[in-house]
MIDOSE-1310 file (N, C-alpha, C; in nm, 2 decimals, decimal comma, always signed):
residues 148
mavd	+23,03/+26,21/+15,45/+22,91/+26,23/+15,54/+22,79/+26,17/+15,45; +22,80/+26,18/+15,32/+22,69/+26,15/+15,24/+22,68/+25,98/+15,23; +22,79/+25,94/+15,24/+22,79/+25,78/+15,25/+22,73/+25,73/+15,38; +22,76/+25,80/+15,48/+22,71/+25,76/+15,63/+22,56/+25,78/+15,62
vavr	+22,51/+25,88/+15,56/+22,35/+25,90/+15,55/+22,29/+25,80/+15,47; +22,35/+25,76/+15,35/+22,30/+25,67/+15,27/+22,29/+25,54/+15,34; +22,40/+25,50/+15,40/+22,40/+25,35/+15,47/+22,29/+25,35/+15,58; +22,29/+25,46/+15,64/+22,18/+25,46/+15,76/+22,05/+25,46/+15,72
lvwa	+22,02/+25,51/+15,60/+21,89/+25,52/+15,53/+21,86/+25,39/+15,48; +21,96/+25,33/+15,42/+21,92/+25,20/+15,36/+21,90/+25,09/+15,47; +21,96/+25,10/+15,60/+21,93/+25,02/+15,71/+21,80/+25,05/+15,77; +21,76/+25,16/+15,76/+21,64/+25,20/+15,82/+21,52/+25,14/+15,74
vlgl	+21,54/+25,16/+15,61/+21,44/+25,11/+15,49/+21,44/+24,95/+15,52; +21,54/+24,89/+15,52/+21,54/+24,76/+15,54/+21,48/+24,71/+15,66; +21,51/+24,76/+15,78/+21,45/+24,73/+15,91/+21,30/+24,76/+15,90; +21,26/+24,87/+15,83/+21,12/+24,87/+15,82/+21,05/+24,76/+15,72
avay	+21,13/+24,72/+15,62/+21,08/+24,62/+15,53/+21,07/+24,49/+15,62; +21,15/+24,46/+15,69/+21,15/+24,33/+15,77/+21,04/+24,32/+15,87; +21,00/+24,45/+15,93/+20,92/+24,47/+16,02/+20,77/+24,43/+15,94; +20,76/+24,52/+15,83/+20,64/+24,49/+15,75/+20,61/+24,35/+15,70
lawq	+20,71/+24,28/+15,66/+20,71/+24,14/+15,61/+20,66/+24,04/+15,73; +20,72/+24,08/+15,85/+20,68/+24,01/+15,97/+20,55/+24,02/+16,01; +20,49/+24,15/+16,00/+20,36/+24,18/+16,03/+20,27/+24,11/+15,95; +20,31/+24,08/+15,82/+20,22/+24,01/+15,73/+20,22/+23,86/+15,78
lgvg	+20,31/+23,82/+15,83/+20,32/+23,67/+15,88/+20,23/+23,66/+16,01; +20,21/+23,77/+16,07/+20,13/+23,77/+16,19/+20,23/+23,77/+16,33; +20,20/+23,87/+16,40/+20,29/+23,88/+16,51/+20,23/+23,83/+16,64; +20,09/+23,82/+16,64/+20,04/+23,75/+16,76/+20,05/+23,84/+16,87
glae	+20,07/+23,79/+17,00/+20,09/+23,88/+17,12/+20,19/+23,79/+17,20; +20,23/+23,84/+17,32/+20,33/+23,80/+17,41/+20,29/+23,68/+17,45; +20,15/+23,65/+17,49/+20,09/+23,53/+17,55/+20,10/+23,40/+17,43; +20,07/+23,45/+17,32/+20,06/+23,36/+17,20/+20,14/+23,42/+17,08
pgpg	+20,26/+23,42/+17,08/+20,34/+23,48/+16,99/+20,31/+23,41/+16,84; +20,30/+23,50/+16,73/+20,29/+23,45/+16,60/+20,43/+23,44/+16,54; +20,42/+23,38/+16,41/+20,56/+23,34/+16,36/+20,63/+23,46/+16,33; +20,59/+23,59/+16,32/+20,66/+23,70/+16,30/+20,69/+23,80/+16,39
lmsf	+20,65/+23,76/+16,52/+20,68/+23,85/+16,63/+20,83/+23,89/+16,65; +20,93/+23,80/+16,65/+21,07/+23,82/+16,67/+21,11/+23,91/+16,56; +21,08/+23,86/+16,45/+21,14/+23,94/+16,33/+21,07/+24,08/+16,33; +20,96/+24,09/+16,36/+20,90/+24,23/+16,37/+20,97/+24,31/+16,48
glgi	+21,01/+24,27/+16,58/+21,07/+24,33/+16,70/+21,22/+24,37/+16,64; +21,29/+24,29/+16,58/+21,42/+24,31/+16,53/+21,41/+24,40/+16,41; +21,31/+24,40/+16,32/+21,32/+24,51/+16,22/+21,29/+24,64/+16,28; +21,21/+24,65/+16,36/+21,18/+24,78/+16,44/+21,31/+24,82/+16,50
aiag	+21,39/+24,74/+16,57/+21,50/+24,77/+16,65/+21,61/+24,83/+16,52; +21,62/+24,76/+16,43/+21,72/+24,79/+16,32/+21,67/+24,94/+16,27; +21,55/+24,95/+16,24/+21,51/+25,08/+16,20/+21,53/+25,19/+16,29; +21,50/+25,15/+16,42/+21,52/+25,26/+16,52/+21,66/+25,31/+16,55
isvf	+21,75/+25,21/+16,56/+21,91/+25,23/+16,57/+21,95/+25,32/+16,45; +21,91/+25,27/+16,33/+21,94/+25,36/+16,21/+21,91/+25,49/+16,21; +21,79/+25,51/+16,25/+21,74/+25,64/+16,26/+21,82/+25,73/+16,36; +21,82/+25,67/+16,48/+21,91/+25,73/+16,58/+22,04/+25,77/+16,52
rlga	+22,13/+25,66/+16,47/+22,25/+25,69/+16,41/+22,26/+25,81/+16,31; +22,13/+25,80/+16,23/+22,13/+25,89/+16,12/+22,12/+26,04/+16,18; +22,03/+26,06/+16,29/+22,05/+26,18/+16,36/+22,16/+26,22/+16,41; +22,26/+26,12/+16,47/+22,40/+26,16/+16,51/+22,48/+26,20/+16,39
vvlg	+22,46/+26,13/+16,28/+22,55/+26,18/+16,15/+22,50/+26,31/+16,12; +22,38/+26,35/+16,10/+22,33/+26,47/+16,06/+22,36/+26,58/+16,15; +22,37/+26,56/+16,28/+22,41/+26,66/+16,39/+22,56/+26,66/+16,40; +22,63/+26,55/+16,35/+22,78/+26,55/+16,36/+22,82/+26,52/+16,51
rgls	+22,74/+26,45/+16,57/+22,79/+26,39/+16,71/+22,80/+26,27/+16,74; +22,89/+26,22/+16,82/+22,89/+26,07/+16,88/+22,94/+25,97/+16,78; +23,01/+26,02/+16,68/+23,06/+25,92/+16,57/+23,20/+25,88/+16,58; +23,26/+25,94/+16,68/+23,42/+25,91/+16,69/+23,45/+25,77/+16,72
diep	+23,34/+25,70/+16,76/+23,37/+25,54/+16,78/+23,34/+25,46/+16,68; +23,28/+25,51/+16,56/+23,26/+25,43/+16,46/+23,37/+25,43/+16,35; +23,39/+25,31/+16,31/+23,52/+25,29/+16,22/+23,46/+25,33/+16,09; +23,54/+25,42/+16,03/+23,51/+25,47/+15,88/+23,51/+25,35/+15,78
wtrs	+23,45/+25,38/+15,67/+23,43/+25,26/+15,58/+23,57/+25,26/+15,51; +23,65/+25,19/+15,58/+23,79/+25,14/+15,52/+23,79/+25,01/+15,48; +23,90/+24,98/+15,41/+23,92/+24,84/+15,34/+23,91/+24,74/+15,47; +24,01/+24,77/+15,59/+23,99/+24,67/+15,68/+23,86/+24,66/+15,73
gllr	+23,77/+24,76/+15,77/+23,65/+24,75/+15,80/+23,56/+24,68/+15,72; +23,57/+24,69/+15,59/+23,47/+24,62/+15,51/+23,52/+24,48/+15,50; +23,65/+24,45/+15,52/+23,68/+24,30/+15,52/+23,64/+24,24/+15,66; +23,63/+24,33/+15,76/+23,57/+24,25/+15,89/+23,42/+24,23/+15,88
iagv	+23,35/+24,32/+15,80/+23,21/+24,30/+15,79/+23,19/+24,18/+15,70; +23,27/+24,17/+15,59/+23,25/+24,05/+15,50/+23,29/+23,91/+15,57; +23,37/+23,93/+15,66/+23,41/+23,81/+15,73/+23,31/+23,77/+15,83; +23,25/+23,86/+15,89/+23,14/+23,83/+15,99/+23,01/+23,78/+15,90
vgll	+22,98/+23,84/+15,79/+22,88/+23,79/+15,72/+22,90/+23,64/+15,66; +23,03/+23,62/+15,61/+23,06/+23,50/+15,55/+23,06/+23,38/+15,68; +23,09/+23,42/+15,79/+23,08/+23,34/+15,91/+22,95/+23,30/+15,94; +22,85/+23,39/+15,94/+22,71/+23,38/+15,96/+22,64/+23,29/+15,85
alyv	+22,69/+23,30/+15,72/+22,64/+23,22/+15,62/+22,70/+23,07/+15,64; +22,82/+23,05/+15,69/+22,87/+22,92/+15,71/+22,78/+22,86/+15,84; +22,76/+22,95/+15,93/+22,68/+22,90/+16,05/+22,54/+22,85/+16,01; +22,47/+22,92/+15,92/+22,34/+22,88/+15,87/+22,36/+22,74/+15,80
avfe	+22,47/+22,74/+15,71/+22,49/+22,61/+15,63/+22,51/+22,49/+15,70; +22,57/+22,50/+15,82/+22,62/+22,38/+15,91/+22,53/+22,36/+16,04; +22,43/+22,45/+16,04/+22,35/+22,45/+16,18/+22,28/+22,33/+16,20; +22,21/+22,27/+16,11/+22,14/+22,14/+16,11/+22,22/+22,02/+16,13
flgf	+22,32/+22,03/+16,06/+22,41/+21,91/+16,05/+22,49/+21,90/+16,18; +22,56/+22,01/+16,23/+22,63/+22,00/+16,37/+22,55/+22,02/+16,48; +22,42/+22,08/+16,47/+22,35/+22,12/+16,59/+22,37/+22,22/+16,64; +22,28/+22,28/+16,74/+22,28/+22,41/+16,80/+22,40/+22,44/+16,87
ivat	+22,44/+22,32/+16,97/+22,53/+22,34/+17,06/+22,66/+22,36/+17,00; +22,71/+22,28/+16,90/+22,83/+22,27/+16,84/+22,84/+22,39/+16,74; +22,74/+22,42/+16,66/+22,75/+22,53/+16,55/+22,76/+22,66/+16,64; +22,68/+22,68/+16,73/+22,68/+22,82/+16,80/+22,80/+22,84/+16,88
sall	+22,84/+22,73/+16,95/+22,97/+22,76/+17,02/+23,08/+22,78/+16,93; +23,09/+22,72/+16,81/+23,20/+22,75/+16,72/+23,18/+22,90/+16,67; +23,05/+22,93/+16,64/+23,03/+23,06/+16,59/+23,07/+23,17/+16,69; +23,05/+23,15/+16,81/+23,06/+23,26/+16,91/+23,22/+23,25/+16,95
lvlf	+23,28/+23,14/+16,95/+23,42/+23,13/+16,96/+23,51/+23,21/+16,86; +23,47/+23,20/+16,74/+23,54/+23,27/+16,64/+23,50/+23,43/+16,65; +23,39/+23,45/+16,67/+23,34/+23,60/+16,69/+23,41/+23,65/+16,82; +23,41/+23,59/+16,94/+23,47/+23,66/+17,05/+23,64/+23,65/+17,02
ggfa	+23,69/+23,55/+16,98/+23,83/+23,55/+16,99/+23,89/+23,60/+16,85; +23,82/+23,59/+16,74/+23,88/+23,64/+16,62/+23,84/+23,78/+16,58; +23,73/+23,82/+16,61/+23,67/+23,96/+16,58/+23,65/+24,04/+16,68; +23,62/+24,00/+16,80/+23,63/+24,10/+16,92/+23,75/+24,10/+17,00
gfrw	+23,86/+24,01/+16,96/+23,99/+24,03/+17,02/+24,00/+23,99/+17,16; +23,90/+23,90/+17,20/+23,91/+23,84/+17,35/+24,02/+23,74/+17,35; +24,09/+23,73/+17,46/+24,18/+23,62/+17,48/+24,11/+23,48/+17,46; +24,19/+23,38/+17,39/+24,12/+23,27/+17,34/+24,05/+23,18/+17,45
gwsv	+24,12/+23,18/+17,56/+24,07/+23,12/+17,70/+23,95/+23,18/+17,73; +23,94/+23,30/+17,75/+23,80/+23,36/+17,78/+23,70/+23,34/+17,68; +23,74/+23,34/+17,54/+23,66/+23,32/+17,43/+23,59/+23,17/+17,45; +23,66/+23,09/+17,48/+23,60/+22,96/+17,50/+23,49/+22,95/+17,59
vlav	+23,54/+23,00/+17,73/+23,45/+23,01/+17,84/+23,32/+23,09/+17,79; +23,33/+23,20/+17,74/+23,23/+23,28/+17,71/+23,13/+23,21/+17,60; +23,19/+23,15/+17,50/+23,11/+23,08/+17,39/+23,02/+22,98/+17,44; +23,09/+22,89/+17,54/+23,02/+22,78/+17,59/+22,92/+22,82/+17,68
avtl	+22,95/+22,93/+17,78/+22,84/+22,97/+17,85/+22,72/+23,04/+17,79; +22,75/+23,13/+17,69/+22,65/+23,19/+17,62/+22,55/+23,09/+17,55; +22,63/+22,99/+17,48/+22,55/+22,87/+17,40/+22,46/+22,80/+17,51; +22,52/+22,76/+17,62/+22,44/+22,68/+17,72/+22,32/+22,77/+17,77
anyv	+22,34/+22,89/+17,80/+22,25/+22,96/+17,85/+22,13/+22,99/+17,74; +22,16/+23,01/+17,63/+22,06/+23,01/+17,53/+21,99/+22,87/+17,50; +22,06/+22,77/+17,51/+22,00/+22,64/+17,50/+21,90/+22,63/+17,61; +21,94/+22,65/+17,73/+21,83/+22,65/+17,84/+21,71/+22,73/+17,81
ifks	+21,73/+22,86/+17,76/+21,63/+22,95/+17,76/+21,54/+22,91/+17,63; +21,59/+22,87/+17,54/+21,50/+22,82/+17,41/+21,45/+22,68/+17,41; +21,53/+22,59/+17,47/+21,48/+22,44/+17,47/+21,39/+22,43/+17,59; +21,45/+22,46/+17,72/+21,38/+22,43/+17,84/+21,26/+22,52/+17,87
llgt	+21,29/+22,64/+17,86/+21,21/+22,75/+17,92/+21,08/+22,78/+17,82; +21,14/+22,79/+17,68/+21,05/+22,82/+17,57/+20,99/+22,70/+17,48; +21,05/+22,57/+17,53/+21,01/+22,46/+17,45/+21,04/+22,46/+17,29; +21,13/+22,53/+17,25/+21,17/+22,54/+17,12/+21,24/+22,41/+17,07
qlpa	+21,23/+22,37/+16,95/+21,29/+22,25/+16,88/+21,43/+22,31/+16,85; +21,53/+22,25/+16,88/+21,65/+22,30/+16,83/+21,74/+22,17/+16,77; +21,80/+22,19/+16,66/+21,87/+22,07/+16,60/+21,98/+22,00/+16,69; +21,98/+21,87/+16,70/+22,07/+21,80/+16,79/+22,18/+21,78/+16,71
gifg	+22,18/+21,78/+16,58/+22,31/+21,76/+16,49/+22,37/+21,64/+16,53; +22,51/+21,64/+16,53/+22,58/+21,52/+16,55/+22,57/+21,46/+16,69; +22,50/+21,50/+16,79/+22,45/+21,44/+16,90/+22,32/+21,36/+16,91; +22,25/+21,39/+16,80/+22,11/+21,34/+16,78/+22,10/+21,21/+16,70
C-alpha cells in the first residue's frame, strides 16, 4: 500500500508541476488558446486522476482492476515509454500519418491485445480522424514526413 500511495503522490505532484509550468507559458482562453492551454489541462487531469486513485488506495476500494507492480507490469510500462520515445524520434521524419498509424498499430495489437486486423483498421481510422481534427478543423501544421 505504501508504494501505491507514493506512486500516486508522485503523479499528482508531477501533474501539478506540468500545470504550473503551462500556466507560466500562458493558457489564453478557448477562443484564443495560448501555448500552454493543452498542457495545463493535461496536468490538471493527471493530478486529478492521481488524487482520485489515491483516495481509492487509502479507502481500499476499487483497485482490483489495477495490475500490481510486477515485473511484467513494469516491462509493459517500459515498453510503452520506449515506444513513445521512438515515436517522438521519428515523428518529423516519417510524418504524422505514418508515425501515428504505426504507434497506434503497435499499441492496439501488441499492448492492448486487439486482433491485428482490427488494430490496423483502428490505427488508420484514429489517425485519419485526428488528422482531420488537427489539420483541417484546427489549422495545425503537422509534419508531412516522407509524403512531403
